[in-house]
N, C-alpha and C positions, 0 to 999 in steps of 0.2 A: 393136935397132931403139932399144928405150927410153932407153938411156943414151944414144946419139946425138943423143935428143930433148932428154932433161932438160940436156945440159952447155950450150948455150948459154942456157938459163936462170940454170943455177947462176952459170955465167959474170956475166950481167947482173945477178943479184942481189947478186953479190960486188962488183963497180964501182956499184952504189947506195949498198951500206953504206959504203964509205969515202967516200960524198960527204955520209954525215952529220953533223951535228954531234956532239961530243963529247957523253958525257952528263953532265949537268950533278952535283956532287958534293951528297949531301943536306945540306940546310941545318945548322946548329949548331944543338944543342939550346940552349933561352933556361936564361940564369943559374939558378941553385936559390935559389928564394924565402929570405931568411934564417931562420935558425930564431928564433921568438919567444922571450926569457928573461926570466925572471921577474923583477920589479922589486926592486931592492935593500932588504934589511931595515929597517924603519925602528928604530932606537934607540929600546930600551926596551919595544918590543912584540914580543910572540912569540907564536904559537898559542893554548894557553891561557890565557896568562895574560890575555888581552884579557876573558876572562869573570870574572865576578862570584865569589869563592870561596863557594863553600858556602851559596848562596841556599834551598837545598831543605830543611837542614838535616841532611847526612848524615851529619855527627860524631856527632847522638846517638844512633844506630845502629849503632855500631862495635861493639859487644858482640857481636851479630850476627853477627859475621865468625866464621867457622870452622863457624857451626852449617848444619845442613843446609838446605837451602831452601824445605822445606815450613815451615820456622817462620816465614817472610816472610806468609802469610797466617792466621797468629796474633797477629803483632803489633799489630792494632788500627790500620793507618796511616788518617788521615785525608786525606792527601795524593794527588796523582798518582804513582805507580811504576811501575817497568818491571823484570821479570826478563829478565835475557840468560843465556839457556843457555851453557853451554862449545861453543864455535865455533860459537854459533848467530846467523843472521841481525839483524843490529839497523837498525834505519831509523834514517837521516840526521838525523831532525828535532831540533833542541836547544831544551829545555824546562828554562831552569835551577831552574825551583821542582819538577822532577820528581825523584824518590830513582832511581835505578839501582841495580838488586843485580844482581853478575855470578858467575856460580856456576862452579866449577871444574868438572873431568871426573866428579869425584866425587859432582857437586851439592850441593856446599857454598858457602857464598856467600864468595868471596875478595875482594872489593873494593864499594864502597858506594861510590856517589857520584853530582853532579849529572845530568841531562841528559835 
């Protein structure tokens, strides 16, 4: 009996479903925003060339290249300086008057520059 009672309800639901409007397609996605590109390079100016060369006087300390990093404290520097360990984290503040000693994996000075 339950089957016969459901049959007219199912038939009515099927007829009404045929009268419903067709589902609308999903709206097309918005076009992708253009990817910003870097401005073209300016002739004659690039990267580090904009900085003043050797304002900190790093060339005066080249005799300490390949020396242990412990020698830095004995140099008697009166200027601000920074020691950057091998694979160490270096702050990105640039000071053209500061001397930067960079150490290699063995702890020896392998580069001296300004920054």
